[in-house]
Kinemage of the C-alpha trace (Angstrom):
@kinemage 1
@onewidth
@group {chain A} dominant
@subgroup {mainchain}
@vectorlist {calphas} color= white
{ca met a 1} P 54.589 108.393 91.953
{ca pro a 2} L 56.298 106.263 94.631
{ca gly a 3} L 59.611 107.461 95.926
{ca ala a 4} L 61.049 110.895 95.762
{ca ala a 5} L 60.945 112.356 92.332
{ca ala a 6} L 64.089 113.639 90.714
{ca ala a 7} L 64.707 117.332 91.099
{ca pro a 8} L 63.850 119.467 88.071
{ca ile a 9} L 66.766 120.231 85.794
{ca val a 10} L 68.378 123.550 86.619
{ca ala a 11} L 68.989 126.098 83.877
{ca pro a 12} L 72.618 127.046 83.228
{ca gly a 13} L 73.712 129.923 85.387
{ca leu a 14} L 75.072 130.860 88.795
{ca arg a 15} L 72.813 128.499 90.740
{ca arg a 16} L 73.695 125.408 88.720
{ca asn a 17} L 77.380 126.291 88.751
{ca met a 18} L 77.355 126.654 92.537
{ca val a 19} L 75.486 123.362 93.019
{ca thr a 20} L 78.050 121.691 90.742
{ca ile a 21} L 80.969 123.131 92.722
{ca cys a 22} L 79.425 122.070 96.044
{ca ala a 23} L 78.787 118.559 94.754
{ca met a 24} L 82.393 118.418 93.564
{ca thr a 25} L 83.873 119.581 96.867
{ca ala a 26} L 81.812 116.973 98.734
{ca thr a 27} L 83.005 114.268 96.335
{ca ile a 28} L 86.648 115.296 96.598
{ca met a 29} L 86.512 115.410 100.413
{ca gln a 30} L 85.182 111.862 100.632
{ca ala a 31} L 87.407 110.500 97.850
{ca leu a 32} L 90.532 112.034 99.371
{ca asp a 33} L 89.829 110.555 102.786
{ca thr a 34} L 89.904 106.995 101.408
{ca thr a 35} L 93.689 107.293 100.917
{ca ile a 36} L 95.000 110.521 102.450
{ca ala a 37} L 95.364 109.080 105.965
{ca asn a 38} L 97.395 106.037 104.891
{ca val a 39} L 100.771 107.764 104.750
{ca ala a 40} L 100.192 109.441 108.136
{ca leu a 41} L 99.611 106.178 110.034
{ca pro a 42} L 103.216 105.809 111.311
{ca tyr a 43} L 103.093 109.364 112.694
{ca met a 44} L 99.686 108.760 114.293
{ca gln a 45} L 100.880 105.521 115.867
{ca gly a 46} L 103.511 107.246 117.984
{ca ser a 47} L 101.366 110.255 118.820
{ca leu a 48} L 98.382 108.129 119.881
{ca ser a 49} L 100.495 105.447 121.632
{ca ala a 50} L 98.915 102.694 119.534
{ca ser a 51} L 100.145 99.266 118.470
{ca gln a 52} L 100.410 98.283 114.797
{ca asp a 53} L 97.146 96.362 114.964
{ca gln a 54} L 95.360 99.216 116.733
{ca ile a 55} L 96.495 101.896 114.296
{ca asn a 56} L 95.159 99.852 111.355
{ca trp a 57} L 91.683 100.334 112.814
{ca val a 58} L 91.983 103.992 111.771
{ca leu a 59} L 91.556 102.745 108.197
{ca thr a 60} L 89.349 99.727 108.915
{ca ser a 61} L 86.746 101.620 110.948
{ca tyr a 62} L 86.255 104.195 108.179
{ca ile a 63} L 86.015 101.569 105.411
{ca val a 64} L 83.532 99.364 107.281
{ca ala a 65} L 81.286 102.271 108.383
{ca ala a 66} L 81.226 103.770 104.881
{ca ala a 67} L 80.462 100.404 103.272
{ca ile a 68} L 77.549 99.663 105.610
{ca met a 69} L 75.975 103.120 105.344
{ca thr a 70} L 76.223 103.402 101.547
{ca ala a 71} L 73.348 100.952 100.986
{ca pro a 72} L 70.536 102.929 102.739
{ca val a 73} L 71.430 106.283 101.137
{ca gly a 74} L 68.712 105.936 98.495
{ca trp a 75} L 65.955 105.225 101.035
{ca ile a 76} L 67.077 107.987 103.414
{ca ala a 77} L 67.191 110.599 100.635
{ca asn a 78} L 63.772 109.550 99.308
{ca arg a 79} L 62.236 109.632 102.780
{ca phe a 80} L 63.693 112.858 104.196
{ca gly a 81} L 64.734 114.804 101.099
{ca arg a 82} L 68.020 114.841 99.250
{ca lys a 83} L 68.990 118.416 100.168
{ca arg a 84} L 68.477 117.903 103.898
{ca ile a 85} L 70.471 114.648 103.974
{ca phe a 86} L 73.254 116.077 101.787
{ca ile a 87} L 73.675 119.052 104.144
{ca ile a 88} L 73.554 116.899 107.296
{ca cys a 89} L 76.114 114.451 105.909
{ca ser a 90} L 78.450 117.214 104.677
{ca ala a 91} L 78.308 118.970 108.052
{ca gly a 92} L 78.681 115.702 109.970
{ca phe a 93} L 81.645 114.634 107.849
{ca thr a 94} L 83.354 118.000 108.375
{ca ile a 95} L 82.823 117.951 112.155
{ca ala a 96} L 84.010 114.338 112.382
{ca ser a 97} L 87.127 115.271 110.383
{ca val a 98} L 87.980 118.047 112.827
{ca met a 99} L 87.391 115.691 115.775
{ca cys a 100} L 89.774 113.168 114.177
{ca gly a 101} L 92.451 115.845 114.034
{ca leu a 102} L 91.848 116.656 117.723
{ca ala a 103} L 91.804 113.006 118.902
{ca gln a 104} L 93.988 112.372 121.964
{ca asp a 105} L 94.107 108.573 121.946
{ca ile a 106} L 93.406 105.634 119.650
{ca asn a 107} L 89.899 105.034 121.059
{ca gln a 108} L 88.799 108.572 120.219
{ca met a 109} L 90.385 108.331 116.779
{ca val a 110} L 88.578 105.088 115.882
{ca leu a 111} L 85.262 106.481 117.161
{ca phe a 112} L 85.584 109.688 115.121
{ca arg a 113} L 86.691 107.741 112.031
{ca leu a 114} L 83.564 105.611 112.396
{ca leu a 115} L 81.464 108.786 112.426
{ca gln a 116} L 83.412 110.105 109.455
{ca gly a 117} L 82.610 106.921 107.533
{ca val a 118} L 78.920 107.043 108.512
{ca phe a 119} L 78.463 110.618 107.265
{ca gly a 120} L 80.875 110.287 104.331
{ca ala a 121} L 79.107 107.248 102.856
{ca ala a 122} L 76.337 109.417 101.382
{ca leu a 123} L 78.519 112.142 99.870
{ca val a 124} L 79.550 110.395 96.642
{ca pro a 125} L 76.150 108.881 95.683
{ca leu a 126} L 74.269 112.057 96.600
{ca ser a 127} L 76.689 114.276 94.700
{ca gln a 128} L 76.342 112.046 91.631
{ca ala a 129} L 72.534 112.138 91.876
{ca val a 130} L 72.628 115.933 92.217
{ca met a 131} L 74.870 116.232 89.148
{ca leu a 132} L 72.612 113.950 87.098
{ca asp a 133} L 69.548 115.978 88.061
{ca ser a 134} L 71.227 119.335 87.422
{ca tyr a 135} L 71.999 118.648 83.754
{ca ala a 136} L 69.784 117.705 80.821
{ca leu a 137} L 70.261 114.340 79.154
{ca his a 138} L 72.451 115.671 76.346
{ca glu a 139} L 74.739 117.298 78.955
{ca arg a 140} L 75.118 114.226 81.167
{ca ala a 141} L 78.490 113.259 79.682
{ca lys a 142} L 79.889 116.698 80.566
{ca ala a 143} L 78.410 116.467 84.055
{ca met a 144} L 79.877 113.010 84.654
{ca ser a 145} L 83.251 114.237 83.362
{ca ile a 146} L 83.258 116.981 85.984
{ca trp a 147} L 82.031 114.672 88.750
{ca gly a 148} L 84.381 111.849 87.723
{ca met a 149} L 87.420 114.089 88.129
{ca gly a 150} L 86.712 114.280 91.849
{ca val a 151} L 86.053 110.547 92.244
{ca met a 152} L 89.126 109.489 90.271
{ca met a 153} L 91.548 112.249 91.247
{ca gly a 154} L 90.827 112.051 94.979
{ca pro a 155} L 92.297 108.579 95.600
{ca ile a 156} L 95.208 109.260 93.230
{ca met a 157} L 96.164 112.610 94.808
{ca gly a 158} L 95.446 111.493 98.387
{ca pro a 159} L 98.813 109.859 99.181
{ca ser a 160} L 100.916 112.746 97.848
{ca leu a 161} L 98.771 115.395 99.550
{ca gly a 162} L 98.774 113.400 102.790
{ca ala a 163} L 102.562 113.062 102.645
{ca trp a 164} L 103.040 116.795 102.036
{ca leu a 165} L 100.688 117.829 104.849
{ca thr a 166} L 102.235 115.361 107.286
{ca glu a 167} L 105.829 116.336 106.530
{ca thr a 168} L 105.195 120.073 106.255
{ca tyr a 169} L 102.811 120.469 109.204
{ca ser a 170} L 101.625 117.369 111.117
{ca trp a 171} L 99.301 114.386 110.703
{ca his a 172} L 96.471 116.441 112.252
{ca trp a 173} L 96.243 118.505 109.059
{ca val a 174} L 95.332 115.394 107.079
{ca phe a 175} L 91.913 115.828 108.733
{ca phe a 176} L 91.842 119.614 109.281
{ca val a 177} L 92.174 120.160 105.513
{ca asn a 178} L 88.504 119.188 105.142
{ca leu a 179} L 87.256 122.091 107.301
{ca pro a 180} L 87.200 124.959 104.751
{ca phe a 181} L 85.808 122.718 102.009
{ca gly a 182} L 83.135 121.365 104.340
{ca ile a 183} L 81.988 124.825 105.429
{ca phe a 184} L 81.845 125.989 101.808
{ca thr a 185} L 79.864 122.894 100.773
{ca val a 186} L 77.272 123.243 103.550
{ca leu a 187} L 76.691 126.959 102.952
{ca gly a 188} L 76.513 126.485 99.189
{ca leu a 189} L 73.985 123.674 99.441
{ca leu a 190} L 71.849 125.678 101.870
{ca val a 191} L 71.629 128.629 99.502
{ca phe a 192} L 71.601 127.151 95.993
{ca met a 193} L 70.251 123.576 96.083
{ca asp a 194} L 66.571 122.716 95.631
{ca glu a 195} L 64.893 120.089 97.786
{ca thr a 196} L 63.393 116.951 96.275
{ca arg a 197} L 59.943 115.694 97.169
{ca lys a 198} L 59.764 113.536 100.282
{ca asp a 199} L 57.860 110.268 100.463
{ca his a 200} L 56.539 110.178 104.033
{ca glu a 201} L 54.873 106.822 103.430
{ca leu a 202} L 58.173 104.981 103.030
{ca arg a 203} L 58.866 102.459 105.792
{ca phe a 204} L 62.347 101.302 106.657
{ca asp a 205} L 63.111 97.612 106.165
{ca trp a 206} L 65.099 97.090 109.359
{ca phe a 207} L 65.578 93.344 108.898
{ca gly a 208} L 66.882 93.783 105.353
{ca phe a 209} L 69.218 96.584 106.399
{ca met a 210} L 70.614 94.698 109.400
{ca ala a 211} L 71.193 91.533 107.348
{ca leu a 212} L 72.959 93.500 104.604
{ca ala a 213} L 74.952 95.556 107.136
{ca ile a 214} L 76.174 92.395 108.875
{ca gly a 215} L 77.062 90.774 105.553
{ca ile a 216} L 78.950 93.797 104.222
{ca gly a 217} L 80.591 94.682 107.553
{ca ala a 218} L 81.871 91.144 108.202
{ca met a 219} L 83.129 90.851 104.620
{ca gln a 220} L 84.964 94.175 104.805
{ca leu a 221} L 86.574 93.200 108.108
{ca ala a 222} L 87.729 89.880 106.641
{ca leu a 223} L 89.117 91.559 103.514
{ca asp a 224} L 90.856 94.324 105.450
{ca arg a 225} L 92.409 92.134 108.158
{ca gly a 226} L 92.916 88.921 106.202
{ca glu a 227} L 96.428 89.709 105.002
{ca gln a 228} L 97.605 90.574 108.531
{ca leu a 229} L 96.102 87.473 110.147
{ca gly a 230} L 96.887 84.873 107.492
{ca trp a 231} L 93.451 84.568 105.899
{ca leu a 232} L 91.855 81.161 106.535
{ca glu a 233} L 94.634 80.265 108.981
{ca ser a 234} L 92.972 82.721 111.389
{ca asn a 235} L 89.871 81.799 113.371
{ca glu a 236} L 88.791 85.462 113.257
{ca ile a 237} L 88.770 85.525 109.451
{ca ile a 238} L 86.884 82.214 109.265
{ca ala a 239} L 84.277 83.527 111.712
{ca glu a 240} L 83.888 86.782 109.771
{ca ala a 241} L 83.494 84.869 106.498
{ca ile a 242} L 80.769 82.670 107.997
{ca val a 243} L 78.935 85.658 109.477
{ca ser a 244} L 79.157 87.473 106.115
{ca val a 245} L 77.679 84.516 104.195
{ca ile a 246} L 74.835 84.199 106.710
{ca gly a 247} L 74.111 87.940 106.535
{ca phe a 248} L 73.940 87.946 102.736
{ca tyr a 249} L 71.797 84.793 102.712
{ca tyr a 250} L 69.190 86.292 105.013
{ca phe a 251} L 69.273 89.579 103.094
{ca phe a 252} L 68.508 87.979 99.722
{ca ala a 253} L 66.037 85.478 101.187
{ca his a 254} L 64.180 88.331 102.888
{ca ser a 255} L 64.375 90.709 99.902
{ca phe a 256} L 62.868 88.231 97.459
{ca thr a 257} L 59.969 87.356 99.762
{ca thr a 258} L 58.924 90.733 101.170
{ca ala a 259} L 56.588 93.253 99.543
{ca lys a 260} L 58.850 96.278 100.102
{ca pro a 261} L 62.515 95.221 100.216
{ca phe a 262} L 65.263 97.451 101.555
{ca ile a 263} L 66.822 97.859 98.094
{ca gln a 264} L 64.586 98.586 95.109
{ca phe a 265} L 65.496 95.716 92.800
{ca ala a 266} L 63.728 97.545 89.967
{ca ile a 267} L 67.085 99.213 89.261
{ca phe a 268} L 68.442 95.849 88.098
{ca lys a 269} L 65.782 95.552 85.388
{ca asp a 270} L 67.628 98.229 83.426
{ca arg a 271} L 70.209 96.721 81.063
{ca asn a 272} L 72.396 99.808 80.978
{ca phe a 273} L 72.476 100.046 84.771
{ca ile a 274} L 73.555 96.397 85.076
{ca gly a 275} L 76.305 97.072 82.535
{ca gly a 276} L 77.362 100.121 84.544
{ca cys a 277} L 77.567 98.024 87.728
{ca val a 278} L 79.733 95.403 85.997
{ca phe a 279} L 82.208 97.925 84.658
{ca met a 280} L 82.177 99.939 87.878
{ca ala a 281} L 83.223 96.751 89.703
{ca val a 282} L 86.043 96.270 87.195
{ca met a 283} L 87.130 99.900 87.544
{ca gly a 284} L 87.046 99.738 91.339
{ca leu a 285} L 89.140 96.586 91.328
{ca val a 286} L 91.681 97.778 88.739
{ca leu a 287} L 91.995 101.399 89.930
{ca phe a 288} L 92.473 100.687 93.626
{ca ser a 289} L 94.517 97.493 93.252
{ca thr a 290} L 97.031 99.195 90.940
{ca met a 291} L 97.115 102.148 93.331
{ca ala a 292} L 97.815 99.786 96.242
{ca leu a 293} L 100.716 98.289 94.254
{ca ala a 294} L 102.137 101.547 92.886
{ca ser a 295} L 103.151 103.121 96.199
{ca pro a 296} L 105.137 100.120 97.598
{ca tyr a 297} L 106.720 99.553 94.197
{ca leu a 298} L 107.950 103.130 93.905
{ca gln a 299} L 109.211 103.258 97.508
{ca asn a 300} L 110.462 99.711 98.148
{ca val a 301} L 111.696 98.616 94.717
{ca thr a 302} L 112.835 101.789 92.960
{ca gly a 303} L 113.744 103.518 96.253
{ca phe a 304} L 112.042 106.859 95.666
{ca pro a 305} L 111.258 109.000 98.730
{ca ile a 306} L 107.596 109.428 99.585
{ca met a 307} L 107.231 112.906 98.052
{ca thr a 308} L 108.794 111.800 94.747
{ca ala a 309} L 106.603 108.708 94.726
{ca gly a 310} L 103.573 110.921 95.292
{ca leu a 311} L 104.474 113.134 92.325
{ca leu a 312} L 104.953 110.084 90.100
{ca leu a 313} L 101.568 108.748 91.211
{ca ala a 314} L 100.047 112.102 90.281
{ca ser a 315} L 101.074 111.554 86.643
{ca arg a 316} L 98.322 108.947 86.343
{ca gly a 317} L 95.879 111.573 87.567
{ca cys a 318} L 97.050 113.900 84.786
{ca gly a 319} L 96.141 111.269 82.185
{ca thr a 320} L 92.738 110.799 83.790
{ca phe a 321} L 92.152 114.558 83.888
{ca val a 322} L 92.913 114.963 80.154
{ca ala a 323} L 90.694 112.019 79.200
{ca met a 324} L 87.770 113.335 81.227
{ca met a 325} L 88.054 116.722 79.560
{ca leu a 326} L 87.852 115.099 76.127
{ca val a 327} L 85.429 112.247 76.634
{ca gly a 328} L 82.368 114.427 77.217
{ca arg a 329} L 82.709 115.739 73.674
{ca leu a 330} L 83.741 112.383 72.204
{ca met a 331} L 80.484 110.810 73.393
{ca arg a 332} L 78.597 112.992 70.902
{ca tyr a 333} L 80.243 111.100 68.046
{ca ile a 334} L 81.403 107.769 69.476
{ca glu a 335} L 79.330 105.090 71.195
{ca ala a 336} L 79.945 104.753 74.939
{ca arg a 337} L 80.685 101.022 74.569
{ca thr a 338} L 83.429 101.843 72.048
{ca leu a 339} L 85.031 104.331 74.436
{ca ile a 340} L 84.809 101.844 77.331
{ca ala a 341} L 86.387 99.056 75.259
{ca ser a 342} L 89.131 101.454 74.094
{ca gly a 343} L 89.846 102.605 77.651
{ca leu a 344} L 90.061 99.049 78.945
{ca thr a 345} L 92.382 98.140 76.058
{ca leu a 346} L 94.707 101.042 76.919
{ca thr a 347} L 94.638 100.013 80.593
{ca cys a 348} L 95.373 96.405 79.645
{ca ala a 349} L 98.300 97.467 77.435
{ca ser a 350} L 99.772 99.632 80.211
{ca leu a 351} L 99.506 96.743 82.683
{ca tyr a 352} L 101.304 94.490 80.198
{ca val a 353} L 104.216 96.936 80.102
{ca met a 354} L 104.189 97.145 83.912
{ca thr a 355} L 104.711 93.371 84.185
{ca gly a 356} L 108.244 94.041 82.927
{ca trp a 357} L 109.084 96.797 85.408
{ca thr a 358} L 112.195 96.283 87.565
{ca asp a 359} L 114.261 98.327 89.996
{ca gln a 360} L 116.062 99.783 86.944
{ca thr a 361} L 112.951 101.084 85.173
{ca ala a 362} L 113.494 104.678 84.062
{ca val a 363} L 111.414 107.512 85.502
{ca asp a 364} L 110.216 108.653 82.066
{ca ser a 365} L 108.900 105.140 81.356
{ca ile a 366} L 106.982 105.149 84.666
{ca val a 367} L 105.496 108.572 83.897
{ca val a 368} L 104.469 107.705 80.311
{ca ile a 369} L 102.836 104.402 81.244
{ca ser a 370} L 101.080 106.014 84.232
{ca ile a 371} L 99.657 108.754 81.992
{ca val a 372} L 98.472 106.169 79.441
{ca gln a 373} L 96.850 104.115 82.194
{ca gly a 374} L 95.172 107.179 83.669
{ca phe a 375} L 93.911 108.159 80.224
{ca gly a 376} L 92.395 104.684 79.877
{ca phe a 377} L 90.662 105.043 83.245
{ca gly a 378} L 89.162 108.354 82.154
{ca leu a 379} L 87.848 106.874 78.881
{ca val a 380} L 86.019 104.192 80.867
{ca phe a 381} L 84.750 106.031 83.924
{ca val a 382} L 82.794 108.870 82.321
{ca pro a 383} L 80.888 106.773 79.725
{ca leu a 384} L 79.927 104.098 82.265
{ca ser a 385} L 78.755 106.732 84.779
{ca thr a 386} L 76.631 108.272 82.023
{ca val a 387} L 75.300 105.047 80.530
{ca ala a 388} L 74.353 103.545 83.901
{ca phe a 389} L 71.679 106.242 84.351
{ca leu a 390} L 70.781 106.810 80.719
{ca thr a 391} L 67.523 104.839 80.840
{ca leu a 392} L 67.016 104.545 84.603
{ca pro a 393} L 63.813 106.275 85.832
{ca gly a 394} L 64.404 109.474 87.776
{ca gln a 395} L 62.769 108.187 90.977
{ca leu a 396} L 65.336 105.344 91.093
{ca arg a 397} L 68.355 107.557 90.490
{ca thr a 398} L 69.457 108.010 94.121
{ca asp a 399} L 69.081 104.285 94.761
{ca gly a 400} L 71.162 103.659 91.645
{ca thr a 401} L 73.981 106.009 92.645
{ca ser a 402} L 74.242 104.453 96.115
{ca met a 403} L 74.301 100.938 94.630
{ca leu a 404} L 76.954 101.937 92.089
{ca thr a 405} L 79.096 103.411 94.872
{ca leu a 406} L 78.638 100.271 96.976
{ca val a 407} L 79.674 98.063 94.045
{ca arg a 408} L 82.813 100.136 93.492
{ca asn a 409} L 83.760 100.098 97.185
{ca val a 410} L 83.295 96.338 97.572
{ca ala a 411} L 85.199 95.610 94.363
{ca ser a 412} L 88.059 97.903 95.407
{ca ser a 413} L 88.314 96.179 98.805
{ca ile a 414} L 88.430 92.780 97.135
{ca gly a 415} L 91.016 93.961 94.615
{ca ile a 416} L 93.306 95.501 97.226
{ca ser a 417} L 93.087 92.445 99.482
{ca val a 418} L 93.842 90.015 96.648
{ca val a 419} L 96.843 91.867 95.194
{ca ile a 420} L 98.428 92.620 98.583
{ca ala a 421} L 97.949 89.015 99.707
{ca gln a 422} L 99.464 87.758 96.459
{ca leu a 423} L 102.312 90.270 96.735
{ca thr a 424} L 103.186 88.966 100.204
{ca ser a 425} L 102.913 85.280 99.369
{ca gly a 426} L 104.490 85.766 95.929
{ca thr a 427} L 107.522 87.506 97.426
{ca arg a 428} L 107.919 84.705 99.963
{ca asp a 429} L 107.603 81.940 97.356
{ca ala a 430} L 109.924 83.618 94.845
{ca his a 431} L 112.493 84.241 97.589
{ca ala a 432} L 112.461 80.556 98.511
{ca val a 433} L 112.983 79.489 94.889
{ca leu a 434} L 115.768 82.029 94.233
{ca ala a 435} L 117.535 81.198 97.510
{ca glu a 436} L 117.873 77.552 96.407
{ca his a 437} L 120.321 78.677 93.722
{ca ile a 438} L 122.606 80.583 96.112
{ca thr a 439} L 125.160 77.789 96.595
{ca pro a 440} L 128.932 77.435 96.101
{ca phe a 441} L 128.163 75.093 93.204
{ca asn a 442} L 126.449 77.815 91.192
{ca asn a 443} L 128.986 79.042 88.597
{ca ala a 444} L 127.484 82.528 88.694
{ca met a 445} L 128.448 82.802 92.353
{ca gln a 446} L 132.087 82.161 91.451
{ca met a 447} L 132.407 84.930 88.868
{ca pro a 448} L 135.017 87.583 89.751
{ca asn a 449} L 132.616 90.509 89.730
{ca val a 450} L 130.434 88.651 92.282
{ca thr a 451} L 133.146 87.363 94.583
{ca gly a 452} L 134.881 90.762 94.488
{ca thr a 453} L 131.761 92.465 95.792
{ca ile a 454} L 130.023 89.881 97.966
{ca asp a 455} L 131.913 87.592 100.331
{ca met a 456} L 129.481 84.872 101.315
{ca ala a 457} L 131.809 83.801 104.109
{ca thr a 458} L 130.987 86.955 106.050
{ca thr a 459} L 127.796 88.090 107.737
{ca thr a 460} L 127.822 91.313 105.718
{ca gly a 461} L 128.135 89.403 102.451
{ca arg a 462} L 125.259 87.092 103.292
{ca ala a 463} L 123.103 90.064 104.296
{ca met a 464} L 123.876 91.777 100.983
{ca met a 465} L 122.963 88.641 99.059
{ca asp a 466} L 119.715 88.267 101.000
{ca ala a 467} L 118.805 91.882 100.189
{ca ile a 468} L 119.446 91.248 96.482
{ca val a 469} L 117.373 88.060 96.492
{ca thr a 470} L 114.537 89.796 98.363
{ca met a 471} L 114.545 92.643 95.841
{ca gln a 472} L 114.344 90.224 92.908
{ca ala a 473} L 111.594 88.261 94.647
{ca gln a 474} L 109.589 91.457 95.093
{ca ile a 475} L 110.000 92.333 91.410
{ca ile a 476} L 108.702 88.882 90.419
{ca ala a 477} L 105.753 89.212 92.818
{ca phe a 478} L 104.844 92.657 91.474
{ca ser a 479} L 104.986 91.300 87.919
{ca arg a 480} L 102.591 88.473 88.800
{ca asp a 481} L 100.198 90.911 90.453
{ca tyr a 482} L 100.145 93.133 87.370
{ca gln a 483} L 99.544 90.036 85.235
{ca leu a 484} L 96.523 89.158 87.377
{ca val a 485} L 95.013 92.649 87.100
{ca met a 486} L 95.753 92.676 83.351
{ca phe a 487} L 93.900 89.357 82.951
{ca val a 488} L 90.827 90.718 84.787
{ca thr a 489} L 90.869 93.848 82.610
{ca ala a 490} L 91.212 91.837 79.390
{ca cys a 491} L 88.278 89.607 80.357
{ca ala a 492} L 86.096 92.699 80.832
{ca ile a 493} L 86.675 94.114 77.336
{ca pro a 494} L 84.219 91.786 75.500
{ca leu a 495} L 81.549 92.623 78.086
{ca ala a 496} L 81.173 96.057 76.472
{ca ile a 497} L 78.507 94.454 74.265
{ca met a 498} L 76.229 94.519 77.351
{ca ile a 499} L 75.833 98.253 76.854
{ca gly a 500} L 73.135 99.429 74.483
{ca ser a 501} L 73.508 102.099 71.834
{ca thr a 502} L 74.083 105.473 73.448
{ca lys a 503} L 73.095 107.441 70.362
{ca ala a 504} L 69.836 105.531 69.975
{ca ala a 505} L 68.923 106.141 73.628
{ca leu a 506} L 69.714 109.844 73.313
{ca arg a 507} L 67.544 110.162 70.209
{ca lys a 508} L 64.718 108.287 71.899
{ca gln a 509} L 64.816 110.486 75.010
{ca ser a 510} L 65.636 113.817 73.359
{ca gln a 511} L 61.988 114.867 73.643
{ca ala a 512} L 61.428 113.339 77.105
{ca pro a 513} L 59.445 115.450 79.652
{ca glu a 514} L 62.575 115.714 81.760
{ca his a 515} L 63.979 118.171 79.212
{ca ala a 516} L 61.021 120.462 79.557
{ca ala a 517} L 61.346 120.753 83.322
{ca val a 518} L 63.846 123.590 83.266
{ca ile a 519} L 63.795 126.246 85.964
{ca glu a 520} L 63.922 129.707 84.479
């Protein structure tokens, strides 16, 4: 059979439990590092003597490297063996994390973050492939519930953990925290994980990889730096957009005309996998865009300190955690497409409530809506992660996990860029409209409770009024952003019909050979 075959399913016991834990720690390490460093950037900037533009490369370098190196994970694992690559990437990620914490200047930091992204790109898709291969088909929902907790909880808990480590110790510990988990993961994989078969006849499609790498890398740079540079007003962004289009054109043109393309397009012949990709894109966009909006809203609009904001953000993770504990059992009785549609509906409803949030919104309302939204995320994520691989052949599983991760990363980058750009422009536009009404001829400005507090004839009074107008403009901009994300979520709900019957597929495959390949 071409490609590396899936590993035989491991019988329940110590070995499978240890492989599960190691896969989870690898997932959590990588997922945490997508957000944990954000809150430490101001502290790094002073310590590393970097400008604002330079310090942003700490995030950009990691995102771009991880995006480029996610695509070839399937080929590398099939060629050299999944266990070997998983161990190398876990060790490399851990070492790069320590080097980031020891960096003495911005050049070293960017270099080590690049290495961290290169090694970290494989952790999530490989851990998902390992989890899928470690559990029989009827246990996949439980396995994806466990794995999904790491993927979903990591980005949500990252900001609060990063804030606590930075304030309690220093920004260096944002990276040092990976060391014990990395050592544990490497040792555990060495002892308990089985190696997959290697296909030594595989040849690397260098042209396809380079074209895709250029397309993805240029697109990620444009998305990450567009808001800072003014999007199409910047020659750099225009150049990156052109390079990205050219890279993708040559990739697809080459892939459809070569005998052995870089990406095995056979994965896209599976209806369930295509449905999983669609909903993973929606989840990446909604999860990360709302996360990008939540932190500035809690700190800039409601005025909560960073630690309080982090705790409030964690409430969404609690909802996700509860849903993922329940959904594995629910999938025995309820179709996956029903759970996905229900989760998206809950998410859509929570976003509708969030469009009405102001600076006076009560804490209990924020917590309740965050829990409901997190619960909706959990109802979607586990079924789609299970369904995507329900009918996909085992030899395509690693390619599928890397593609699913790539889809989520690209969608999240697009979502974050769009909502932050709209937040900036929306605040500016709303401020301009509101400021037009601040005139002596506005009766509201002549009311006693206004004139007694704000004297527009003084500099202090005008500054106070500008702060009030800016606050209201931000609230309007946040509301419009939540409306946009809600619209995208609502449009995705009818697409649940793309997913086939989960129960029918389980019945059909209940006697598949895969279930007989259990290690005693």
